[in-house]
GUGU-353738 format. One record per residue (C-alpha): residue number from 1; residue in one letter; y, x, z. Coordinates in Angstrom, 2 decimals, always signed. Each point is the difference from the previous one (the first is absolute). Example, Ala and Ser with C-alpha at 12.3 -4.5 7.8 and 13.67 -1.06 7.14 Angstrom:
<atoms>
> pos,code,c2,c1,c3
> 1,A,-4.50,+12.30,+7.80
> 2,S,+3.44,+1.37,-0.66
</atoms>
This chain:
<atoms>
> pos,code,c2,c1,c3
> 1,M,+1.44,+15.81,-7.12
> 2,S,-1.15,-3.33,+1.45
> 3,K,-2.80,-1.24,+2.21
> 4,L,-1.08,-3.64,-0.04
> 5,I,-1.05,-1.41,+3.37
> 6,L,-2.13,-3.18,+0.16
> 7,T,-0.61,-1.58,+3.40
> 8,R,+0.45,-3.19,+2.05
> 9,L,+2.68,-1.11,+2.46
> 10,S,-0.06,-3.41,+1.71
> 11,E,-2.79,-1.11,-2.35
> 12,R,+2.10,+0.83,-3.06
> 13,I,-0.90,+2.59,-2.60
> 14,V,+2.68,+2.68,-0.09
> 15,S,+0.55,+2.41,-2.89
> 16,A,+2.52,+2.76,+0.62
> 17,V,+1.16,+2.95,-2.08
> 18,W,+0.64,+3.23,+1.92
> 19,D,+2.00,+2.73,-1.76
> 20,G,-0.77,+2.78,+2.47
> 21,N,+2.94,-0.75,+2.29
> 22,A,+0.22,-3.77,+0.35
> 23,V,-1.40,-3.35,-1.09
> 24,I,+2.02,-0.88,-3.11
> 25,S,-1.74,-3.23,-1.02
> 26,L,-1.70,-2.72,+2.02
> 27,N,-1.89,-3.13,-1.03
> 28,L,-1.78,-2.63,+2.07
> 29,S,-2.52,-2.46,-1.42
> 30,G,+0.58,-3.65,+0.80
> 31,R,-2.43,-2.00,+2.10
> 32,E,+0.33,-3.22,-1.99
> 33,P,-2.48,-0.53,-2.87
> 34,Q,+1.95,-0.25,-3.24
> 35,A,-0.04,+1.09,-3.61
> 36,L,+0.66,+3.70,-0.45
> 37,V,+2.46,+1.39,-2.51
> 38,G,-2.07,+0.81,-3.08
> 39,D,-2.56,-2.80,+0.44
> 40,I,-0.72,-1.98,-3.18
> 41,Y,-1.04,-3.68,+0.15
> 42,I,-0.41,-2.89,-2.34
> 43,G,+2.96,-2.10,+1.07
> 44,R,+0.98,-3.59,-0.70
> 45,V,+3.51,-1.28,-0.72
> 46,K,+0.97,-2.24,+2.92
> 47,N,+3.44,-0.93,-1.28
> 48,L,+2.83,+1.33,-2.17
> 49,A,+3.64,+0.77,+0.80
> 50,K,+1.46,+0.01,-3.51
> 51,N,+3.57,+0.42,+1.22
> 52,I,-0.85,+3.48,+1.27
> 53,S,-2.71,+0.78,-2.61
> 54,A,-2.71,+0.24,+2.63
> 55,A,-3.35,-1.48,+0.93
> 56,F,-1.76,-0.38,+3.32
> 57,I,-3.60,+1.15,-0.31
> 58,E,-2.85,-0.76,+2.39
> 59,I,-2.55,+2.75,+0.59
> 60,A,-2.98,+0.39,+2.36
> 61,G,+0.29,-1.52,+3.45
> 62,G,+2.63,-2.49,-1.11
> 63,Q,+2.70,+2.68,+0.00
> 64,I,+3.03,-0.96,-2.11
> 65,C,+1.73,+2.80,-1.89
> 66,Y,+3.20,+0.31,-2.00
> 67,C,-0.27,+1.06,-3.65
> 68,N,+2.97,+0.90,-2.19
> 69,L,-0.48,-1.21,-3.56
> 70,S,+1.00,+1.67,-3.25
> 71,Q,+1.10,-1.92,-3.11
> 72,K,-3.56,-0.04,-1.35
> 73,Q,-1.43,-1.43,+3.23
> 74,K,+2.31,-3.02,+0.38
> 75,M,-2.44,-2.40,-1.74
> 76,L,-2.22,-0.08,+3.08
> 77,K,-0.86,-3.27,+1.72
> 78,P,-1.44,-0.88,+3.44
> 79,G,-3.74,+0.58,+0.08
> 80,D,-0.02,+2.94,-2.42
> 81,E,-2.29,+2.83,+1.14
> 82,F,+0.30,+3.73,-0.79
> 83,P,-0.27,+3.47,+1.65
> 84,V,+2.89,+1.09,+2.22
> 85,Q,+0.57,+3.12,+2.07
> 86,V,+1.68,+0.17,+3.40
> 87,I,+3.00,+2.34,-0.35
> 88,R,+1.76,-0.73,+3.31
> 89,E,-1.24,-1.22,+3.37
> 90,A,+1.32,-3.13,+1.65
> 91,V,+3.03,+0.87,+2.17
> 92,K,+1.24,-2.36,+2.72
> 93,T,+1.06,-3.18,-1.82
> 94,K,-0.62,+1.42,-3.48
> 95,D,-3.25,-0.58,-1.89
> 96,A,-2.10,+2.82,-1.36
> 97,V,+0.93,+0.92,-3.59
> 98,V,-2.52,+0.12,-2.84
> 99,S,+0.24,+1.10,-3.62
> 100,R,-1.94,-0.89,-3.15
> 101,E,+0.39,+3.60,-1.19
> 102,L,-2.78,+2.02,+1.62
> 103,N,+0.45,+3.58,+1.26
> 104,L,-2.85,+2.30,+0.98
> 105,P,+1.16,+3.11,+1.90
> 106,G,-1.77,+3.32,+0.02
> 107,K,+0.84,+3.38,+1.47
> 108,Y,+1.74,+1.23,-3.15
> 109,I,+0.71,-3.09,-2.08
> 110,V,+0.51,-3.74,+0.22
> 111,L,-1.53,-2.20,-2.66
> 112,A,+2.65,-2.65,-0.63
> 113,E,+0.02,-3.09,-2.20
> 114,N,+3.37,+0.97,-1.42
> 115,G,-0.55,-0.56,-3.69
> 116,G,-1.83,+3.27,-0.63
> 117,L,+2.86,+2.30,+0.99
> 118,V,-0.17,+3.41,+1.69
> 119,S,+2.60,+1.12,+2.54
> 120,V,+0.26,+3.06,+2.21
> 121,S,+1.21,+0.17,+3.60
> 122,S,+3.70,+0.84,+0.23
> 123,K,-0.88,+2.52,+2.72
> 124,I,-1.67,+2.20,-2.66
> 125,L,+3.03,+1.91,-1.23
> 126,K,-1.45,+2.59,-2.39
> 127,K,+0.52,-1.28,-3.53
> 128,K,-2.99,+1.88,-1.42
> 129,R,-2.41,-1.44,+2.57
> 130,R,+1.39,-3.50,-0.52
> 131,E,-0.64,+0.30,-3.73
> 132,E,-3.52,+1.36,+0.60
> 133,L,-0.89,-2.90,+2.29
> 134,Q,+1.44,-2.53,-2.45
> 135,A,-2.07,+1.47,-2.83
> 136,L,-3.13,+0.15,+2.18
> 137,A,+0.04,-3.66,+1.00
> 138,S,+1.42,-1.70,-3.10
> 139,P,-3.19,+0.04,-2.16
> 140,H,-1.89,-1.92,+2.72
> 141,C,+2.25,-3.07,+0.20
> 142,E,-1.88,-3.20,-0.84
> 143,G,+1.72,-3.30,-0.78
> 144,Q,+2.10,-0.92,+3.03
> 145,A,-1.32,+2.95,+2.02
> 146,G,+2.38,+2.93,+0.30
> 147,F,+0.41,+2.77,+2.56
> 148,I,+2.46,+1.28,+2.56
> 149,L,-0.44,+3.72,+0.73
> 150,R,+0.51,+0.45,+3.74
> 151,T,+1.70,+2.98,+1.67
> 152,N,-3.44,+1.35,+0.92
> 153,S,-0.81,+0.48,-3.69
> 154,E,+2.53,+2.83,-0.35
> 155,D,-2.37,+2.60,+1.47
> 156,A,-3.29,-1.70,-0.89
> 157,E,-2.48,+1.30,-2.54
> 158,D,+0.02,-1.96,-3.25
> 159,T,-3.75,-0.55,+0.37
> 160,E,+0.56,-1.74,+3.36
> 161,I,+2.69,-2.25,-1.48
> 162,L,-2.23,-0.92,-2.97
> 163,R,-2.92,-0.73,+2.35
> 164,E,+2.19,-2.37,+1.99
> 165,I,+1.27,-1.69,-3.18
> 166,R,-3.58,-0.71,-1.08
> 167,E,-0.94,-1.34,+3.44
> 168,L,+3.02,-2.30,+0.24
> 169,L,-0.49,-1.32,-3.53
> 170,A,-3.64,-0.82,+0.81
> 171,L,+1.11,-1.74,+3.20
> 172,W,+2.69,-1.96,-1.87
> 173,H,-2.47,-1.23,-2.61
> 174,D,-2.43,-1.00,+2.76
> 175,I,+2.66,-2.02,+1.85
> 176,R,+1.13,-1.78,-3.17
> 177,E,-3.61,-0.82,-0.96
> 178,K,-0.83,-1.37,+3.48
> 179,A,+3.13,-2.15,-0.07
> 180,A,-1.42,-1.98,-2.92
> 181,Y,-2.88,-1.51,+1.98
> 182,R,+0.87,+0.26,+3.72
> 183,T,+1.05,-3.12,+1.89
> 184,C,+3.53,-0.62,+1.23
> 185,F,+1.10,+2.01,+3.09
> 186,S,-2.69,+2.63,-0.65
> 187,K,+0.98,+3.54,+0.93
> 188,L,-0.35,+2.21,-3.07
> 189,Y,+1.17,+3.29,+1.50
> 190,G,+0.93,+1.28,+3.45
> 191,G,+3.01,+2.20,+0.59
> 192,I,-0.68,+2.86,+2.37
> 193,P,+1.27,-0.21,+3.61
> 194,E,+3.33,+1.69,+0.77
> 195,Y,-1.61,+2.87,+1.92
> 196,L,-2.15,+0.90,-3.03
> 197,K,+2.95,-0.49,-2.33
> 198,Q,+1.75,+2.80,+1.93
> 199,I,-2.79,+2.35,-1.11
> 200,Q,+0.54,-1.11,-3.59
> 201,D,+3.78,+0.33,+0.11
> 202,L,+0.40,+3.39,+1.70
> 203,P,+0.18,+2.87,-2.52
> 204,S,-3.23,+2.03,+0.03
> 205,K,+1.92,+3.28,+0.14
> 206,E,+1.75,-1.15,+3.21
> 207,L,-2.94,-1.73,+1.72
> 208,T,-1.83,+2.65,+2.01
> 209,E,-2.13,-2.12,+2.34
> 210,I,-1.09,-3.59,+0.75
> 211,V,-1.01,-0.37,+3.63
> 212,T,-1.33,-3.03,+1.90
> 213,D,-1.68,-0.72,+3.33
> 214,Q,-1.43,-3.35,-1.14
> 215,R,-3.54,-0.04,-1.44
> 216,D,+0.56,-3.05,-2.19
> 217,L,+3.23,+1.40,-1.45
> 218,F,-1.72,+3.33,-0.63
> 219,Q,-2.80,-1.73,-1.93
> 220,E,+2.44,-2.13,-2.02
> 221,A,+2.13,+3.03,-0.86
> 222,E,-3.12,+2.01,-0.88
> 223,T,-1.24,-2.76,-2.34
> 224,Y,+3.41,-0.38,-1.63
> 225,L,+0.45,+3.75,-0.54
> 226,A,-3.50,+0.41,-1.46
> 227,A,+0.64,-2.79,-2.50
> 228,Q,+3.68,+0.46,-0.83
> 229,Q,+1.29,+3.41,+1.14
> 230,S,-2.86,+2.47,+0.19
> 231,E,+2.48,+2.88,-0.27
> 232,D,+1.34,-0.92,+3.47
> 233,A,-3.36,-0.81,+1.66
> 234,G,-0.18,+3.38,+1.75
> 235,K,+3.25,-0.73,+1.88
> 236,L,-1.54,-2.78,+2.12
> 237,R,-0.78,+0.94,+3.63
> 238,F,-1.26,-1.93,+3.01
> 239,Y,+1.95,+0.73,+3.20
> 240,E,-1.95,+0.31,+3.26
> 241,D,+1.68,+1.16,+3.20
> 242,P,-0.81,-1.82,+3.27
> 243,L,+2.98,+1.62,+1.74
> 244,L,+2.73,-0.96,-2.47
> 245,A,-0.05,-3.19,-2.07
> 246,L,+1.27,+0.24,-3.59
> 247,P,+2.96,-2.42,+0.56
> 248,K,+1.09,+2.10,+3.00
> 249,L,-0.27,+3.24,-1.95
> 250,Y,+2.63,-1.25,-2.45
> 251,S,+1.93,-2.21,+2.47
> 252,L,-0.52,-3.01,-2.25
> 253,E,+0.87,-2.60,+2.67
> 254,T,+3.33,+1.73,+0.62
> 255,V,+0.71,+0.20,-3.74
> 256,W,-0.87,-3.69,-0.36
> 257,E,+2.32,-1.00,+2.87
> 258,R,+2.89,+2.11,-1.34
> 259,A,-0.45,-1.44,-3.50
> 260,L,+0.75,-3.44,+1.48
> 261,Q,+3.15,+1.01,+1.89
> 262,K,+3.39,-0.89,-1.44
> 263,R,+1.73,+3.13,+1.30
> 264,V,-0.89,+3.52,-1.20
> 265,W,+1.76,+2.93,+1.70
> 266,L,+1.11,+3.08,-1.96
> 267,K,+0.07,+3.55,+1.38
> 268,S,+3.77,+0.13,-0.53
> 269,G,+0.48,-2.82,+2.50
> 270,G,+0.55,-2.67,-2.63
> 271,Y,-2.46,-2.81,-0.61
> 272,L,-1.21,-2.53,-2.57
> 273,V,-0.34,-3.74,+0.48
> 274,I,-2.63,-1.41,-2.39
> 275,E,+0.17,-3.78,-0.50
> 276,P,-2.48,-1.57,-2.46
> 277,T,+0.92,-3.51,-1.19
> 278,E,-1.62,-2.49,-2.36
> 279,A,+2.12,+1.17,-2.96
> 280,L,+0.63,+3.69,+0.68
> 281,T,-0.02,+2.79,+2.58
> 282,V,+3.24,+1.20,+1.57
> 283,I,+0.27,+3.50,+1.50
> 284,D,+3.08,+0.86,+2.02
> 285,V,+0.86,+3.63,+0.81
> 286,N,+1.86,+0.49,+3.29
> 287,T,+1.76,+2.98,+1.59
> 288,G,-1.78,-0.56,+3.31
> 289,K,+0.82,+2.77,+2.46
> 290,Y,+2.83,+1.50,-2.05
> 291,D,+2.85,+0.58,+2.49
> 292,G,+2.89,+0.41,-2.47
> 293,H,+0.89,+3.59,+0.98
> 294,K,-1.56,+1.74,-3.02
> 295,N,+1.20,-0.03,-3.60
> 296,R,-0.36,-3.67,-0.85
> 297,E,-0.66,+0.21,-3.74
> 298,E,-2.49,+2.86,+0.26
> 299,T,-1.82,-1.73,+2.86
> 300,F,-0.30,-3.25,-1.95
> 301,F,-1.29,+1.90,-3.03
> 302,K,-2.60,+1.76,+2.14
> 303,I,-1.21,-3.27,+1.57
> 304,N,-0.14,-1.73,-3.39
> 305,R,-2.06,+2.82,-1.54
> 306,E,-2.46,-0.13,+2.88
> 307,A,-0.07,-3.79,-0.30
> 308,A,-0.79,+0.21,-3.74
> 309,K,-3.05,+2.15,+0.73
> 310,E,-1.17,-2.35,+2.75
> 311,I,+0.56,-3.09,-2.16
> 312,A,-2.20,+1.39,-2.79
> 313,F,-2.66,+0.71,+2.65
> 314,Q,+0.26,-3.46,+1.61
> 315,L,-0.24,-1.85,-3.33
> 316,R,-3.42,+1.50,-0.59
> 317,L,-1.22,-0.18,+3.60
> 318,R,+0.95,-3.68,+0.39
> 319,N,-0.93,-1.01,-3.58
> 320,L,+3.49,-1.43,-0.54
> 321,S,+0.60,-1.31,-3.51
> 322,G,+2.23,-2.19,-2.13
> 323,I,+3.75,+0.37,+0.47
> 324,I,+1.15,+2.39,+2.75
> 325,I,+3.69,+0.18,+0.90
> 326,V,+1.17,+3.05,+1.98
> 327,D,+3.32,+0.07,+1.84
> 328,F,+0.66,+3.71,+0.52
> 329,I,+2.84,+1.18,+2.23
> 330,D,+3.14,-0.18,-2.12
> 331,M,+1.24,+3.38,-1.26
> 332,E,+3.40,+0.71,-1.50
> 333,S,-1.16,+2.88,-2.21
> 334,E,-1.20,-1.06,-3.46
> 335,D,-1.83,+3.35,-0.29
> 336,H,-1.94,-0.82,+3.16
> 337,R,-0.88,-3.44,-1.31
> 338,N,-1.24,+1.46,-3.31
> 339,L,-2.05,+2.67,+1.76
> 340,L,-1.54,-2.62,+2.29
> 341,M,-1.01,-2.15,-2.98
> 342,Q,-1.45,+3.04,-1.78
> 343,E,-2.11,+1.00,+3.02
> 344,L,-1.17,-3.58,+0.60
> 345,G,-1.02,-0.34,-3.65
> 346,E,-2.05,+3.20,+0.20
> 347,L,-1.73,-1.23,+3.17
> 348,L,-0.88,-3.36,-1.56
> 349,R,-1.48,+1.67,-3.09
> 350,K,-2.62,+1.62,+2.27
> 351,D,-1.27,-3.43,+1.09
> 352,P,-3.42,-0.71,-1.58
> 353,I,+1.11,-3.63,-0.38
> 354,K,+2.81,-0.57,-2.48
> 355,A,+3.32,+0.01,+1.88
> 356,V,+3.31,-0.15,-1.86
> 357,L,+3.46,+0.90,+1.28
> 358,V,+2.13,-2.66,-1.71
> 359,E,+3.60,+0.69,+0.99
> 360,M,+2.64,+0.32,+2.69
> 361,T,+2.21,-3.09,-0.12
> 362,K,+3.78,-0.11,+0.38
> 363,L,-0.58,-0.82,+3.66
> 364,H,-2.08,+3.22,+0.23
> 365,L,-3.26,-1.91,+0.54
> 366,V,-2.99,+1.72,-1.60
> 367,E,-2.55,-2.11,-1.87
> 368,I,-3.63,+1.10,-0.38
> 369,T,-2.94,-1.81,-1.58
> 370,R,-3.62,+0.81,+0.81
> 371,K,-3.05,-1.44,-1.70
> 372,K,-2.08,-2.40,+2.09
> 373,V,-3.57,+1.25,+0.27
> 374,C,-1.14,-1.44,+3.33
> 375,K,+1.41,-1.88,+2.98
> 376,P,+2.46,+1.85,+2.25
> 377,I,-1.24,+1.02,+3.44
> 378,Y,+1.90,-2.77,+1.81
> 379,E,-1.88,-2.62,-2.08
> 380,Q,-3.34,+1.76,+0.27
</atoms>
């Protein structure tokens, strides 16, 4: 069961997920004004990079964005105008990324311009339910508009899913109609802020409470829930306690500071070193306080198992994504290596964001990939 905490620290909006024992996810809103992921604008082609099948698109505020082009889109020329959607924020030296294929997310489904196809979240494992969801959504595809059934749809009532399909189709038609007569750089649709997106993304059956001590955030969450997620509206609560501030109650400043530290200590005496780079994240597992007097192989196996659990936790807490390389303590036993990979795979499957255990290389380095949804903590 999860509780979503919305508050402010150092003038930033903080959204944190509490699982009853600890903060397991943390997000901070940026101060700089910029396009949000999900925003849809009428963009203009600034220039083309044909050698990499890409275009650079200008949107509102003069912001230049990267757009990957498919075979059908390569006939573009500078000055062309069309709707684009921000799918990734600008990061350091990299431009924001936009797409010509629009996606409109809901609690249970995503309307996607994918050629009228229907797909079901890989996290829904029951074959019968997958088939039911496929059959439920398929008749409602229109032209390029198809649907992705999210994990939340597994336990949702069919009537709720159908209601959301109708709402998203109406919104999609409205956006496409407005695009025909709006001027260049106009904003056609606004993606919801990250702290509200957390409400949308958390499974209803797990979300027990949404609590905030900020009046403006309470009102925004109340408005969003009334319009989009009425089934969760009763979970919203305003926190008032003059003796203990909400960030102090959940030690959010401490969690924030620890999520920025490179070294993470384990109870066994070992520790992790987490090093994000431009291309990937490297996690090194170290023996730490191991003194060499105990059974070496068993001790290394114990530290590695504890490290696997902590790594799965840290990936979510820090919002780490892309390629993650883990250098576990080397073990001689192949059985131990197989068991470690099995346990790590099970831990990653519990992550609400898609995380895949790729392989253990010949050098015994473990490769993980995790879908990028928002900026990692160190960039936020």
